[in-house]
C-alpha positions in Angstrom: 157.6 73.9 104.5 155.4 71.7 106.6 153.9 74.7 108.4 153.0 76.3 105.0 151.3 73.1 103.9 149.5 72.8 107.2 148.2 76.3 106.7 147.0 75.5 103.2 145.2 72.4 104.5 143.6 74.5 107.2 142.4 76.9 104.5 141.1 73.9 102.5 139.1 72.8 105.6 137.7 76.3 106.1 136.7 76.5 102.5 135.1 73.1 102.7 132.9 74.1 105.6 131.8 77.3 103.9 130.8 75.9 100.5 127.1 74.9 100.7 126.7 73.7 97.1 129.3 71.0 97.4 127.9 67.5 96.9 128.6 64.8 99.4 130.9 62.8 97.2 133.2 65.8 96.5 133.2 66.7 100.2 134.1 63.1 101.1 136.9 63.0 98.5 138.4 66.2 99.7 138.2 65.0 103.3 139.9 61.8 102.3 142.6 63.8 100.5 143.2 65.8 103.7 143.5 62.7 105.8 145.9 61.1 103.2 148.1 64.3 103.1 148.2 64.3 106.9 149.3 60.7 106.9 152.0 61.3 104.4 153.3 64.3 106.4 153.3 62.3 109.6 155.3 59.6 107.8 152.6 57.0 108.4 151.8 56.3 104.7 153.2 56.7 101.3 150.7 57.4 98.5 151.9 57.5 94.9 148.5 58.4 93.6 148.1 61.4 95.9 149.3 64.0 93.3 147.0 62.7 90.6 144.0 62.6 93.0 144.6 66.2 94.0 144.9 67.2 90.4 141.6 65.5 89.5 139.8 67.3 92.3 141.4 70.6 91.2 140.2 70.1 87.7 136.7 69.1 88.9 136.4 72.3 90.9 137.8 74.6 88.3 134.5 75.9 87.0 132.2 76.0 90.0 134.7 76.5 92.9 137.8 78.2 91.5 139.0 79.1 95.0 139.0 75.4 96.0 140.8 74.6 92.8 143.5 77.2 93.6 143.9 75.9 97.1 144.4 72.3 95.8 146.9 73.5 93.3 148.8 75.3 96.0 148.8 72.1 98.1 150.1 70.1 95.1 152.9 72.7 94.6 153.9 72.5 98.3 153.9 68.7 98.2 156.0 68.8 95.1 158.5 71.2 96.7 158.8 68.8 99.6 159.5 65.9 97.3 156.2 64.2 98.0 
């Protein structure tokens, strides 16, 4: 399961680098989510707000960047299946 999640995070990073219209704040928030997820997977941190923050970003991207929204929802699903 960790490998699937890592693949989804890699896909998120690739998508982040390819979207030119993404504002700096959104890019920063997504990068922070990526770091936080990596920390949780490594067992370094525990973040109870992670799921809600991912959901907020997915909703924010729904209209302009549906692919990013779908990736974030996949990540949420994978984390949920892992009990995170």
